[in-house]
C-alpha positions in Angstrom: 12.3 1.5 5.7 12.8 -1.3 3.1 15.9 0.1 1.5 17.5 1.5 4.7 16.6 -0.2 8.0 18.2 2.4 10.2 15.2 4.7 10.5 12.8 1.7 11.0 11.0 1.8 14.3 11.9 -1.1 16.7 8.3 -2.2 16.7 8.6 -3.2 13.0 10.7 -6.3 12.7 12.5 -7.1 9.5 10.0 -9.9 8.9 8.4 -8.1 6.0 6.0 -10.9 4.9 4.1 -10.0 8.1 3.9 -6.3 7.1 0.7 -5.1 5.4 0.5 -1.9 3.5 -3.0 -0.5 2.9 -3.8 2.0 0.2 -7.1 3.6 -0.6 -8.4 4.7 -3.9 -10.2 8.1 -3.8 -10.9 8.5 -7.4 -8.9 11.7 -7.7 -5.5 10.1 -8.4 -3.5 11.4 -11.3 -2.7 8.7 -14.0 1.0 9.4 -13.5 0.6 8.4 -9.8 -0.5 4.9 -10.8 2.3 4.6 -13.3 4.9 5.7 -10.8 3.6 3.3 -8.2 3.7 0.4 -10.7 7.2 1.3 -11.7 8.8 2.0 -8.3 6.7 0.9 -5.3 5.1 -2.4 -6.4 8.4 -4.0 -7.4 10.0 -2.9 -4.1 7.1 -4.4 -2.1 7.2 -7.6 -4.2 11.0 -7.9 -3.7 10.5 -7.8 0.1 7.3 -9.9 0.2 5.3 -7.1 1.7 1.5 -7.5 1.3 -0.5 -4.8 -0.3 -4.2 -4.3 0.3 -6.1 -1.9 -1.8 -9.4 -0.5 -0.5 -12.1 1.8 -2.0 -15.5 3.0 -1.1 -18.4 1.0 -2.4 -20.5 4.1 -2.9 -20.8 7.8 -2.0 -21.9 7.3 1.6 -20.4 5.7 4.7 -23.3 3.2 4.8 -22.2 1.9 1.4 -19.1 0.4 3.1 -15.7 -0.4 1.8 -14.5 -2.9 -0.8 -11.2 -4.7 -0.5 -9.9 -4.8 -4.0 
């Protein structure tokens, strides 16, 4: 969507600073996943001024809630 706008849905304008990507930490990620995201995804988001929000559970149950990292 960022590198080729053709498949982008009409509902998503090219005004990327208004776009927010939310990712969740589950605790089961491989270390290589983090390295690949840092190397490839984060620079792409930064280049297009896309906001990234990272969330994680505050504890093992739903009542513990969610933390915005």
